[in-house]
C-alpha positions in Angstrom: 68.4 285.7 251.7 65.5 287.4 253.5 65.1 290.8 254.7 65.0 291.3 258.6 61.5 293.0 257.9 60.1 289.6 257.3 60.3 288.8 261.0 56.8 289.8 262.2 57.1 292.3 265.2 54.4 290.6 267.2 56.1 287.0 266.7 59.2 288.5 268.2 57.5 290.0 271.0 55.9 286.6 272.0 59.4 285.5 272.0 60.7 288.2 274.3 57.8 287.7 276.6 58.4 283.9 276.8 62.3 284.5 277.5 61.5 286.9 280.2 59.6 284.0 282.2 62.1 281.2 281.3 65.6 283.0 281.7 66.8 281.2 284.4 70.4 280.1 284.9 72.2 283.6 285.0 73.9 285.2 281.8 75.2 281.7 280.5 71.8 280.1 280.6 70.1 283.1 279.1 72.4 283.7 276.4 72.2 279.9 275.6 68.4 280.2 275.3 68.7 283.0 273.0 71.4 281.2 270.8 69.2 278.1 270.6 65.9 279.8 269.7 67.3 282.7 267.7 70.3 281.4 265.7 69.7 277.4 265.7 65.9 277.1 265.3 64.3 280.3 263.9 67.2 281.2 261.9 66.6 284.9 262.7 70.4 285.8 263.1 73.4 284.3 262.0 76.0 282.6 264.3 78.7 285.5 263.4 76.1 288.4 264.0 75.1 286.9 267.3 78.5 286.4 268.6 79.6 289.9 267.3 76.6 291.6 269.3 77.5 289.5 272.3 81.2 290.6 272.2 80.0 294.3 272.4 77.8 293.5 275.2 80.3 291.9 277.2 82.5 295.2 277.0 79.9 297.3 278.6 78.8 297.7 282.2 75.5 296.1 282.9 74.0 292.8 282.5 75.2 291.3 279.1 72.3 288.9 278.5 69.8 291.8 278.7 71.7 294.0 276.7 72.2 291.2 274.1 68.4 290.9 273.9 68.1 294.7 273.6 70.5 294.8 270.7 68.9 291.9 268.7 65.5 293.5 269.3 66.8 296.9 268.0 68.6 295.1 265.1 65.3 293.4 264.0 62.8 296.3 264.7 64.3 299.4 265.4 64.4 301.1 268.6 61.1 300.0 269.8 62.1 296.3 269.1 65.1 296.8 271.5 62.9 298.5 274.0 60.3 295.8 273.9 63.3 293.2 274.1 65.1 294.6 276.9 62.0 295.6 279.0 60.3 292.1 278.6 63.6 290.5 279.8 63.3 292.6 282.9 59.4 293.2 283.8 58.6 289.6 284.6 61.4 289.3 287.2 60.6 292.6 288.6 56.9 291.6 289.1 58.0 288.2 290.6 60.6 289.6 292.9 58.1 292.4 294.1 55.7 289.6 295.1 58.3 287.6 296.8 59.8 290.6 298.5 56.4 291.2 300.0 55.9 287.8 301.2 59.5 287.8 302.7 58.7 291.3 304.6 55.5 290.2 305.7 55.8 286.5 306.5 59.5 286.2 306.6 59.4 285.1 310.4 56.9 282.3 310.0 58.5 278.8 310.7 58.0 277.6 306.9 59.5 280.7 305.5 62.5 280.9 308.0 63.1 277.0 307.4 63.3 277.6 303.6 65.8 280.6 303.9 67.8 278.6 306.6 68.9 276.3 303.9 69.1 278.8 301.0 71.5 281.1 302.7 74.2 278.5 302.7 73.7 277.7 299.1 74.0 281.3 298.5 77.6 281.4 299.9 78.4 278.4 297.8 76.8 280.1 294.5 78.8 283.2 295.1 82.1 281.1 295.7 81.4 279.3 292.4 80.9 282.9 290.6 84.6 283.6 291.8 85.9 280.2 290.9 84.2 280.4 287.2 85.3 284.2 286.5 88.9 283.3 287.8 89.2 280.4 285.7 88.2 282.4 282.6 90.4 285.3 283.6 93.4 284.6 285.7 95.7 283.2 283.1 99.0 284.6 284.5 100.5 285.8 287.6 100.0 289.6 286.7 96.4 288.9 286.9 96.5 286.8 290.0 98.4 289.6 291.6 95.5 292.1 290.8 93.1 289.6 292.1 94.9 289.4 295.4 95.4 293.2 295.6 91.7 293.8 295.1 90.8 291.2 297.6 93.2 293.0 300.2 91.9 296.2 299.5 88.4 295.2 300.2 88.8 292.9 302.9 91.6 294.5 305.0 91.7 298.1 303.9 87.9 298.3 303.3 88.5 300.5 300.1 85.3 301.7 298.2 84.5 299.3 295.3 84.7 302.3 292.8 88.3 303.1 293.9 89.1 299.3 293.4 87.8 299.4 290.0 89.8 302.4 289.2 92.9 301.3 290.5 92.5 298.0 288.5 91.8 299.9 285.4 95.0 301.8 286.0 97.1 298.7 286.4 95.5 297.3 283.3 96.3 300.3 281.2 100.1 300.2 282.6 100.3 296.5 282.0 98.8 296.8 278.6 101.7 299.1 277.5 104.5 297.2 279.6 103.3 293.4 279.3 100.8 293.6 276.5 100.5 289.8 276.0 99.7 289.3 279.7 96.5 291.4 279.3 95.3 290.2 276.2 92.1 288.2 276.6 88.9 287.9 274.3 85.2 287.6 274.7 83.6 284.8 273.2 85.0 283.2 270.2 84.4 284.1 266.8 81.8 282.1 264.7 83.3 278.6 263.7 79.8 277.0 262.5 76.9 278.0 260.6 73.2 276.9 261.0 72.1 277.7 257.4 71.0 280.9 256.0 69.5 283.4 258.6 67.1 286.4 257.9 69.9 288.6 259.3 72.8 286.8 258.0 76.6 287.3 257.9 76.4 289.5 254.5 72.9 291.1 255.1 73.3 294.7 254.6 73.2 297.1 257.8 69.6 298.2 257.7 69.3 302.1 257.4 68.3 302.4 261.2 71.6 300.8 262.3 73.9 302.9 260.5 76.1 305.3 262.3 75.1 309.0 262.1 76.3 311.8 264.4 73.0 313.5 264.3 71.3 310.1 265.5 73.9 309.6 268.2 73.4 313.1 269.4 69.7 312.6 269.7 70.0 309.3 271.6 72.5 310.8 274.1 69.8 313.6 274.6 66.8 311.6 274.8 68.9 309.4 277.6 69.8 312.5 279.5 66.2 313.7 279.5 65.0 310.1 280.5 67.4 310.4 283.5 66.9 314.2 284.4 63.1 314.2 284.3 62.3 311.5 286.7 65.5 312.4 289.0 64.5 316.0 289.0 60.7 314.9 289.6 61.8 312.9 292.7 64.0 315.8 293.8 61.3 318.5 293.8 58.4 316.2 295.2 60.6 314.5 297.9 63.9 316.3 298.4 67.2 315.2 297.7 67.8 313.5 301.0 64.6 311.3 300.4 65.0 307.6 300.2 63.6 307.4 296.7 65.7 310.2 295.2 68.8 308.7 296.8 67.9 305.2 295.4 67.9 306.6 292.0 71.2 308.3 292.3 72.8 305.2 294.1 71.6 302.8 291.3 72.7 305.3 288.7 76.2 305.0 289.9 76.0 301.2 290.2 74.9 300.6 286.8 78.1 302.1 285.4 80.2 299.7 287.9 78.8 296.3 286.8 81.9 295.2 284.7 82.0 291.4 285.2 78.3 290.8 285.9 75.9 291.2 288.7 78.3 289.6 291.2 81.0 292.5 290.6 78.3 295.1 291.6 77.1 293.3 294.9 80.0 294.6 297.0 79.2 298.1 295.8 75.6 297.7 296.8 76.4 296.2 299.8 78.8 298.9 300.7 76.1 301.7 299.9 72.7 300.0 300.7 73.7 298.0 303.9 76.6 300.1 305.4 76.2 303.7 304.1 72.4 304.1 303.8 71.2 301.0 306.2 68.4 300.3 303.8 68.7 296.9 304.9 70.5 294.4 307.0 73.5 292.2 306.0 71.3 289.1 306.5 68.3 290.7 304.2 71.0 291.2 301.7 71.8 287.4 301.5 68.2 286.7 301.5 67.7 289.1 298.7 70.4 287.4 296.7 68.8 284.1 297.3 65.4 285.3 295.9 67.3 286.8 293.0 68.9 283.3 292.1 65.4 281.7 292.2 63.5 284.1 289.9 64.0 284.4 285.9 65.8 287.4 284.5 69.3 289.0 285.3 70.8 288.3 288.8 71.2 292.2 288.9 67.5 292.4 289.5 68.5 292.0 293.3 68.5 295.8 293.3 64.6 295.4 293.1 64.8 293.6 296.5 67.0 296.2 297.8 64.7 299.1 296.8 61.7 297.3 298.2 63.2 296.6 301.5 64.5 300.0 301.7 61.0 301.5 300.9 59.2 299.0 303.4 61.7 299.9 306.2 61.5 303.7 305.6 57.7 303.6 305.6 57.5 301.5 308.5 59.6 303.8 310.4 57.3 306.7 309.3 54.3 304.8 310.0 54.9 304.9 313.9 54.7 308.4 314.0 52.6 309.3 310.9 49.9 306.6 311.2 50.6 305.4 307.7 48.4 302.3 306.7 49.5 299.2 305.5 48.8 299.9 301.7 51.0 303.1 302.1 54.0 301.0 303.3 53.5 298.7 300.3 53.2 301.3 298.0 56.4 303.0 299.1 58.2 299.6 298.8 56.9 299.0 295.4 58.1 302.6 294.5 61.6 301.8 295.8 61.8 298.6 293.7 60.6 300.3 290.6 63.1 303.5 291.1 65.8 301.0 291.8 65.2 298.9 288.7 64.6 301.9 286.4 67.8 303.7 287.0 69.8 300.5 287.2 68.9 299.6 283.6 68.4 302.8 281.7 72.0 303.2 281.0 72.1 299.8 279.4 69.5 301.0 276.8 71.2 304.2 276.2 74.5 302.2 275.9 72.9 299.8 273.3 71.3 302.3 271.1 74.1 304.6 271.1 76.8 302.3 270.4 75.1 299.7 268.3 75.6 301.6 264.9 79.3 301.9 265.8 79.4 298.1 266.2 77.6 297.4 263.1 79.9 299.6 261.2 83.0 297.6 262.2 81.9 293.9 261.9 84.9 292.7 263.4 85.8 290.8 266.6 85.8 293.0 269.8 88.2 292.3 272.2 88.5 293.3 276.1 90.8 296.2 276.5 93.7 295.7 278.9 92.0 298.0 281.7 88.7 295.6 281.5 90.7 292.5 281.8 92.5 294.0 284.9 89.0 295.0 286.2 87.7 291.5 285.8 90.7 290.1 287.4 90.1 292.6 290.4 86.4 291.4 290.5 87.6 287.8 291.4 89.1 289.1 294.5 86.3 291.4 295.3 83.6 288.5 294.7 85.7 286.2 297.0 85.4 288.8 299.9 81.7 288.7 299.3 81.5 285.1 299.7 83.5 285.3 302.8 81.4 288.1 304.0 78.1 285.9 303.4 79.6 282.8 305.0 80.5 284.8 308.2 77.0 286.2 308.7 75.3 282.7 307.9 77.7 280.3 309.9 78.1 282.9 312.8 74.8 284.8 312.7 75.5 285.9 316.4 79.1 286.9 315.5 82.5 285.2 316.2 81.6 285.2 320.1 78.6 282.9 319.1 78.4 279.4 318.2 79.0 278.0 314.9 75.9 276.8 312.8 77.1 273.3 312.0 74.1 272.5 310.0 74.5 275.5 307.8 78.2 274.7 307.2 77.2 271.1 306.2 74.4 272.6 303.8 77.1 275.1 302.4 79.7 272.5 301.9 77.4 270.0 300.0 76.2 272.8 297.8 79.9 273.8 297.0 80.7 270.1 296.1 77.7 269.9 294.1 78.3 273.1 292.0 82.1 272.9 291.8 82.8 269.1 291.5 79.6 268.0 289.8 78.6 271.2 288.1 75.0 270.7 289.3 72.1 272.9 288.0 71.8 276.0 290.3 68.1 275.9 290.8 68.2 272.1 291.7 71.0 273.0 294.4 68.8 275.9 295.8 65.8 273.5 296.0 67.7 270.7 297.6 69.1 273.2 300.4 65.9 274.8 300.8 64.3 271.3 301.4 67.2 270.5 303.9 66.6 273.8 305.9 63.0 273.0 306.2 63.7 269.5 307.4 66.2 270.9 309.9 63.5 273.4 311.0 61.2 270.7 311.7 63.5 268.8 314.0 64.4 271.6 316.2 
């Protein structure tokens, strides 16, 4: 058995950089890539250690695949390994999304781009519906969890309650249900390791390295550093721009969003919509759908749609200022890029802190982690919330002028075909998006 120190840092760095550019397919695809490379091929980590880390990441708010990369990088090469692994999981996607967002804002009205998005938007409706179906099939195993999902749907669709309140209510129901009907609220993460791919550099019985052992002093230092990494940029934005400024509010809003992503990116989208579209009016409902479409077509975690939200918010704010302050084109772009970077930074910072702070506790247990009853109930509620999101997207795509206008029959046909391809034939998401984009382009040419 070899020590994890025999994994060269720069070899790991090349892998994390490569992963940042090829991590398509959402969390399932991203986790599968890491498992294939790190567990099966390179044998850097054993199956049991890999799943042990994954089960912990599934308990946390935030993108589980990015957190898993951070955890494994930290386990192999200390804190800098975790920072490099987690950052390279995000940075390629951020750069690509900034470029695509610029093309969207600058040329989105061009016939070619408009045609592509005409086909992609119905596909997004089907993708969100598939997400509700997938999470529901994994979570709603009994009538109690179905009831929570229905209540969450009614709460956000009919009563228009804020997403954080729905999460809190679901957690309370889960806590109560865990005491009254514990069997109904028991569900686990990924199964325990049932196979081995041979000896690994970090094997089942490899001693925990010194940096991964729990220490109250180290925990206090990590939490203090995390607080400073949040307070310093937030304080700087407040001093330079003021608390009501778009960039300051972007940082504050996405800090809150980072702690509400139980259930993955689709779970936080309703909260982002309620805040960014309805409350702050940083972007329109149509732009939100387009941003999700761009997020689906780029590598990295889907929650990177926050970079699009920040970019469009910054662009719109700077454009309004330009009419009276004579801002130039580069200044508008700079404001938009700043918005994307601020949104990304404050969204992902908590993920790093949670991994570095909680990792030693996880390594000290080495047993299977399970979802608690409140988290089980939250995941059930997420199903109802995502279904509401799918209906909301369908409304804006199929009736762009409102119900008083006409139904977009071509868009409905594209959505139905995409839904059948995804739900019935389990088609690849990227292939479905590409086919729908081509269909939209052809329809645009026929008009």
